[in-house]
C-alpha positions in Angstrom: -0.1 0.1 0.0 1.7 3.3 -1.1 -0.2 6.5 0.1 0.1 9.4 -2.7 0.5 6.7 -5.1 -0.9 9.2 -8.3 2.0 10.7 -8.9 5.8 12.0 -8.3 7.3 9.3 -6.1 4.4 7.0 -5.0 3.3 6.4 -8.6 7.1 5.3 -9.5 7.0 2.9 -6.7 3.3 1.9 -7.6 4.8 1.2 -11.1 8.1 -0.7 -9.6 6.2 -2.7 -7.3 4.0 -3.5 -10.0 6.5 -4.2 -12.9 7.9 -7.1 -9.6 4.7 -9.4 -9.4 3.5 -7.3 -6.5 -0.2 -6.4 -5.8 -0.2 -3.1 -5.2 -2.8 -1.2 -3.8 -1.8 2.8 -4.3 -4.1 5.3 -2.1 -5.3 8.2 -3.8 -7.7 11.1 -2.9 -9.3 11.8 -6.4 -11.4 9.7 -8.3 -9.9 11.3 -11.4 -6.4 9.5 -10.2 -8.2 6.0 -9.8 -9.7 6.2 -13.4 -6.5 6.8 -14.8 -4.4 4.4 -12.7 -7.1 1.8 -13.5 -6.1 2.2 -17.2 -2.6 2.4 -16.3 -2.2 -1.1 -14.3 -5.1 -3.3 -15.9 -3.8 -6.4 -13.0 -2.4 -6.5 -9.3 -2.9 -2.9 -9.1 -6.5 -2.0 -6.6 -6.3 1.9 -6.0 -8.1 2.8 -3.0 -10.0 6.2 -2.9 -10.0 7.9 0.4 -8.8 11.2 2.2 -5.8 10.4 5.0 -6.2 13.8 6.6 -9.9 12.8 7.7 -10.8 10.5 9.9 -13.3 8.5 7.8 -10.1 7.5 5.9 -9.7 4.8 8.1 -12.5 3.1 7.2 -12.2 3.8 3.9 -9.1 2.0 3.7 -10.0 -1.0 5.7 -13.5 -1.6 3.8 -11.9 -1.1 0.0 -8.4 -3.3 1.5 -10.2 -5.8 2.9 -12.0 -6.7 -0.5 -9.2 -7.5 -2.1 -6.6 -9.0 0.9 -6.5 -10.2 4.0 -2.9 -9.5 4.6 -0.4 -6.7 4.0 3.0 -6.8 3.8 4.6 -3.2 3.2 3.0 0.1 4.3 4.9 3.0 2.2 3.1 6.3 3.7 4.3 8.8 1.1 1.4 11.4 0.7 2.8 14.6 1.2 2.0 18.2 0.5 4.8 21.6 0.4 4.5 24.0 3.0 5.0 27.8 1.5 6.1 30.1 4.1 9.5 30.4 5.7 9.6 33.6 8.1 7.8 33.6 11.6 6.3 36.7 10.9 4.6 35.3 8.1 3.5 31.7 8.6 -0.1 30.9 8.7 -1.2 27.9 11.7 -3.6 26.9 9.1 -0.8 25.9 7.1 1.3 24.4 10.0 -2.2 22.4 10.8 -2.8 21.3 7.2 1.1 19.7 6.7 0.8 18.0 10.1 -2.8 17.0 9.2 -1.0 15.2 6.3 2.6 14.2 7.1 1.7 13.0 10.7 -1.7 12.3 11.0 -2.0 10.4 7.9 0.3 8.6 8.7 -1.4 7.7 12.0 -4.5 6.8 10.3 -3.1 4.9 8.0 -1.3 2.9 9.8 -4.6 2.6 12.3 -6.1 1.6 9.1 -3.4 -1.7 8.2 -2.4 -2.5 11.4 -4.5 -5.7 11.2 -3.3 -6.8 7.9 0.0 -6.2 8.8 -0.2 -8.4 11.6 -0.7 -11.2 9.0 1.9 -10.8 7.4 5.2 -12.9 7.1 7.4 -9.9 7.2 5.5 -7.1 7.6 7.0 -3.3 7.2 6.2 0.3 7.3 8.1 2.8 5.4 7.9 6.4 5.9 9.4 8.8 3.2 10.6 11.4 5.4 13.0 14.4 4.6 16.3 15.7 6.4 15.1 19.0 7.0 12.9 17.0 9.7 16.4 16.1 11.3 16.7 17.8 15.0 20.4 17.4 14.7 21.0 18.7 10.9 19.0 21.8 11.9 20.9 22.7 14.9 24.1 21.9 12.9 23.3 24.8 11.1 23.0 22.7 7.8 19.8 24.5 6.7 20.8 28.1 8.2 20.7 29.8 4.8 17.7 28.1 3.1 14.6 29.2 2.6 12.6 26.3 4.0 9.2 26.0 5.3 8.4 26.1 8.7 5.3 23.9 8.1 7.2 21.8 6.4 10.2 20.8 8.7 7.9 20.8 11.8 5.2 17.9 10.0 8.5 15.8 9.0 10.4 16.5 12.8 6.9 15.3 14.2 7.0 12.2 11.3 10.2 11.0 12.4 9.4 11.1 16.3 5.9 9.0 15.3 8.1 6.6 13.0 10.2 6.4 16.4 7.6 5.6 18.7 5.6 3.2 16.0 9.1 0.9 15.8 9.8 1.1 19.4 5.7 -0.4 20.1 5.6 -2.4 17.4 9.1 -4.1 17.4 7.7 -7.1 19.2 5.1 -8.4 16.7 7.7 -7.8 14.9 6.3 -4.8 12.3 9.9 -3.3 11.3 9.5 0.9 10.9 11.7 3.0 8.6 12.1 6.3 7.6 13.6 6.8 4.8 15.3 10.4 2.8 15.5 9.2 -1.1 17.2 12.6 -1.7 17.2 13.8 -5.3 15.0 11.1 -8.0 13.9 11.4 -11.5 10.5 10.5 -12.2 8.4 10.2 -15.5 7.1 14.0 -14.1 10.8 15.0 -14.4 13.4 15.9 -11.4 11.7 15.2 -8.3 13.2 16.7 -5.3 12.9 15.7 -1.5 15.3 17.1 1.1 
């Protein structure tokens, strides 16, 4: 299962897993994405239509997934949105809440929706696509001091990194492996795509 599986890195992950014979469940927000994915992948691809920024997404993921399978091996939390404002006097609390809701609470909702199915896998994994901009040690070292990076993105990714650590500690006895990765600069079908 790959959130944000309709474009950029998410779509490329769907493509790679599908080409290697896996059944994929891209989580998408819009019906148009559902249609285009069904046209691109005619078998072993079952898009899940929901909005992970809302609590209703938990039940929607569960009900749609359970129609196709009874276990899940990998959840990749890729969905994300960019922040805009990098000056404290201009940043809005709405922007901060929007990014926190997707990058952190969206992960919480996706894990809650899939945990039952992950427990039934022989080698379950949760992978969160993070960013070095969420690293407290890199931030405190001054590595980003001159960069104009949004408050909301950095804060949301830092929260996601803490969530990753909490999940890993809680779920290690099952065992479900939980990791955060920073993919760096990647080339996708939509051109150069940078995750920083």
